[in-house]
Kinemage of the C-alpha trace (Angstrom):
@kinemage 1
@onewidth
@group {chain A} dominant
@subgroup {mainchain}
@vectorlist {calphas} color= white
{ca unk a 1} P 48.799 -95.842 186.794
{ca unk a 2} L 48.219 -96.807 182.732
{ca unk a 3} L 51.142 -96.107 180.499
{ca unk a 4} L 49.153 -93.253 178.454
{ca unk a 5} L 48.562 -91.279 181.656
{ca unk a 6} L 52.467 -91.859 182.631
{ca unk a 7} L 53.591 -90.526 179.305
{ca unk a 8} L 50.623 -87.660 179.591
{ca unk a 9} L 51.943 -86.399 183.044
{ca unk a 10} L 56.257 -86.717 181.530
{ca unk a 11} L 54.735 -84.729 178.337
{ca unk a 12} L 53.049 -81.630 180.543
{ca unk a 13} L 56.393 -81.909 182.893
{ca unk a 14} L 58.516 -81.149 179.680
{ca unk a 15} L 55.780 -78.608 178.410
{ca unk a 16} L 56.212 -76.385 181.328
{ca unk a 17} L 59.917 -76.630 181.661
{ca unk a 18} L 60.500 -75.334 178.339
{ca unk a 19} L 57.649 -72.867 178.947
{ca unk a 20} L 59.415 -71.664 182.203
{ca unk a 21} L 62.883 -71.590 179.903
{ca unk a 22} L 61.113 -69.263 177.643
{ca unk a 23} L 59.480 -66.707 179.724
{ca unk a 24} L 63.249 -66.546 181.716
{ca unk a 25} L 65.690 -65.687 178.867
{ca unk a 26} L 65.427 -61.720 178.335
{ca unk a 27} L 65.653 -59.761 175.168
{ca unk a 28} L 69.280 -59.471 174.105
{ca unk a 29} L 69.031 -55.552 173.735
{ca unk a 30} L 66.099 -54.755 176.601
{ca unk a 31} L 64.005 -51.525 176.044
{ca unk a 32} L 64.329 -48.755 178.534
{ca unk a 33} L 63.543 -45.344 179.027
{ca unk a 34} L 65.634 -42.261 180.473
{ca unk a 35} L 63.862 -39.276 181.930
{ca unk a 36} L 64.233 -36.289 183.699
{ca unk a 37} L 63.931 -32.564 183.596
{ca unk a 38} L 66.195 -29.995 182.442
{ca unk a 39} L 65.507 -26.536 183.330
{ca unk a 40} L 62.227 -26.572 183.199
{ca unk a 41} L 61.768 -29.481 180.434
{ca unk a 42} L 60.712 -33.183 180.803
{ca unk a 43} L 62.686 -35.345 178.846
{ca unk a 44} L 62.068 -38.832 177.712
{ca unk a 45} L 64.068 -40.838 175.565
{ca unk a 46} L 63.103 -44.617 174.641
{ca unk a 47} L 65.692 -46.613 173.333
{ca unk a 48} L 66.792 -50.259 173.241
{ca unk a 49} L 69.971 -51.331 175.334
{ca unk a 50} L 72.286 -53.474 173.666
{ca unk a 51} L 75.593 -55.053 175.478
{ca unk a 52} L 79.225 -54.892 175.047
{ca unk a 53} L 79.347 -58.703 175.445
{ca unk a 54} L 83.373 -58.692 174.471
{ca unk a 55} L 82.746 -56.956 171.284
{ca unk a 56} L 84.370 -53.535 170.377
{ca unk a 57} L 81.639 -51.086 169.868
{ca unk a 58} L 83.225 -47.839 168.252
{ca unk a 59} L 84.554 -48.124 164.990
{ca unk a 60} L 83.437 -51.670 164.502
{ca unk a 61} L 79.897 -52.733 165.958
{ca unk a 62} L 79.522 -48.994 165.365
{ca unk a 63} L 81.457 -47.433 162.241
{ca unk a 64} L 82.657 -44.086 162.751
{ca unk a 65} L 81.358 -41.946 160.256
{ca unk a 66} L 77.669 -43.326 159.278
{ca unk a 67} L 74.554 -42.547 160.885
{ca unk a 68} L 73.351 -44.906 163.883
{ca unk a 69} L 70.182 -45.080 165.422
{ca unk a 70} L 71.676 -45.096 168.980
{ca unk a 71} L 70.318 -47.916 169.951
{ca unk a 72} L 69.118 -51.397 169.086
{ca unk a 73} L 66.333 -52.783 167.769
{ca unk a 74} L 64.576 -49.787 166.852
{ca unk a 75} L 64.573 -46.474 166.579
{ca unk a 76} L 65.885 -44.251 169.494
{ca unk a 77} L 63.187 -41.331 170.237
{ca unk a 78} L 63.852 -38.141 172.236
{ca unk a 79} L 60.798 -36.493 173.767
{ca unk a 80} L 60.480 -33.005 174.947
{ca unk a 81} L 57.595 -31.064 176.902
{ca unk a 82} L 59.228 -27.611 175.901
{ca unk a 83} L 61.743 -25.515 173.469
{ca unk a 84} L 64.972 -25.986 174.718
{ca unk a 85} L 68.622 -25.317 173.641
{ca unk a 86} L 70.817 -28.139 172.310
{ca unk a 87} L 74.713 -27.317 172.335
{ca unk a 88} L 73.681 -23.253 172.286
{ca unk a 89} L 70.452 -23.861 169.426
{ca unk a 90} L 67.182 -23.994 169.420
{ca unk a 91} L 64.949 -27.395 169.641
{ca unk a 92} L 60.966 -27.148 169.667
{ca unk a 93} L 59.152 -28.822 172.032
{ca unk a 94} L 58.299 -32.236 170.590
{ca unk a 95} L 58.998 -35.916 169.700
{ca unk a 96} L 61.826 -36.776 167.687
{ca unk a 97} L 63.843 -39.695 166.079
{ca unk a 98} L 67.594 -39.252 167.252
{ca unk a 99} L 70.877 -40.489 165.592
{ca unk a 100} L 74.213 -40.450 166.498
{ca unk a 101} L 77.467 -39.997 164.100
{ca unk a 102} L 80.397 -41.413 165.968
{ca unk a 103} L 83.390 -40.104 164.580
{ca unk a 104} L 87.172 -41.293 165.558
{ca unk a 105} L 88.847 -37.805 166.320
{ca unk a 106} L 86.552 -37.768 169.440
{ca unk a 107} L 83.583 -36.016 168.375
{ca unk a 108} L 80.156 -36.861 167.376
{ca unk a 109} L 77.254 -35.398 165.758
{ca unk a 110} L 73.714 -35.785 167.108
{ca unk a 111} L 70.802 -35.522 164.960
{ca unk a 112} L 66.673 -34.842 166.473
{ca unk a 113} L 64.919 -36.090 162.976
{ca unk a 114} L 61.488 -34.897 162.369
{ca unk a 115} L 60.223 -38.323 161.192
{ca unk a 116} L 58.765 -40.329 163.966
{ca unk a 117} L 58.715 -43.892 162.343
{ca unk a 118} L 60.730 -47.151 163.007
{ca unk a 119} L 63.939 -45.669 160.966
{ca unk a 120} L 67.068 -47.317 160.618
{ca unk a 121} L 69.677 -45.885 159.244
{ca unk a 122} L 68.934 -47.354 156.020
{ca unk a 123} L 65.886 -45.162 155.501
{ca unk a 124} L 67.060 -41.976 157.639
{ca unk a 125} L 66.420 -38.748 155.731
{ca unk a 126} L 68.695 -35.915 156.587
{ca unk a 127} L 66.348 -33.678 154.878
{ca unk a 128} L 63.878 -34.220 157.746
{ca unk a 129} L 66.509 -33.196 160.373
{ca unk a 130} L 65.079 -30.975 162.722
{ca unk a 131} L 68.674 -29.840 164.690
{ca unk a 132} L 71.952 -31.455 164.195
{ca unk a 133} L 74.724 -30.393 166.677
{ca unk a 134} L 78.470 -31.415 167.232
{ca unk a 135} L 79.772 -32.747 170.360
{ca unk a 136} L 83.088 -33.582 172.358
{ca unk a 137} L 82.812 -37.457 173.287
{ca unk a 138} L 85.121 -38.346 176.522
{ca unk a 139} L 86.168 -41.641 177.779
{ca unk a 140} L 84.447 -43.611 180.168
{ca unk a 141} L 86.254 -44.198 183.317
{ca unk a 142} L 84.995 -47.722 183.162
{ca unk a 143} L 83.280 -50.426 180.956
{ca unk a 144} L 80.152 -49.339 180.449
{ca unk a 145} L 78.154 -52.867 179.763
{ca unk a 146} L 74.638 -51.876 178.760
{ca unk a 147} L 74.305 -48.651 176.671
{ca unk a 148} L 72.417 -45.915 179.057
{ca unk a 149} L 71.067 -42.705 178.773
{ca unk a 150} L 71.311 -40.520 181.479
{ca unk a 151} L 69.324 -37.076 181.738
{ca unk a 152} L 71.318 -34.786 184.553
{ca unk a 153} L 71.251 -31.223 185.518
{ca unk a 154} L 72.436 -29.599 182.026
{ca unk a 155} L 72.928 -32.497 180.162
{ca unk a 156} L 71.744 -35.528 178.613
{ca unk a 157} L 74.913 -38.408 178.485
{ca unk a 158} L 74.105 -41.460 175.953
{ca unk a 159} L 77.323 -43.737 177.738
{ca unk a 160} L 78.334 -47.808 176.064
{ca unk a 161} L 81.594 -49.454 176.082
{ca unk a 162} L 84.402 -46.697 177.230
{ca unk a 163} L 82.648 -43.889 175.721
{ca unk a 164} L 80.652 -40.626 176.380
{ca unk a 165} L 78.549 -38.693 174.366
{ca unk a 166} L 77.457 -35.998 176.523
{ca unk a 167} L 74.443 -33.069 174.872
{ca unk a 168} L 74.344 -29.979 176.962
{ca unk a 169} L 70.724 -29.022 177.212
{ca unk a 170} L 69.565 -25.529 178.709
């Protein structure tokens, strides 16, 4: 076999190894979806799920008293098939951008915003809020490494690190 043929084979082998490694690498905050039905309303939440990775999340990575997009990479969306009550307040069927303002005192403000685009906290417009509610947060029983939303029987819960943010829905 000629030297050029051996070099070509080696080059192809190296390229395919590099391609395999690149394909195996997972995104730092993969896309995720949570969905379910509460009182006849179908709820779908699209978000990106970051990991704790040894960091302090609440009050550090996610500052207290500031609007947070409730996920990573892009805006989190909350899609509802019919009118519901969130913490006792009416919210019309539709698709919303979902934000949270965590507080140090065991509370959080949950926001459903009418503007649907890839919003981040820096261009969030409070005037376009459809609904804001205050909720009590809970300490998680164990570390939740990857941010997750769960649609339960009577609430939606955001869980990450050692904190849960349950939002009552009827």
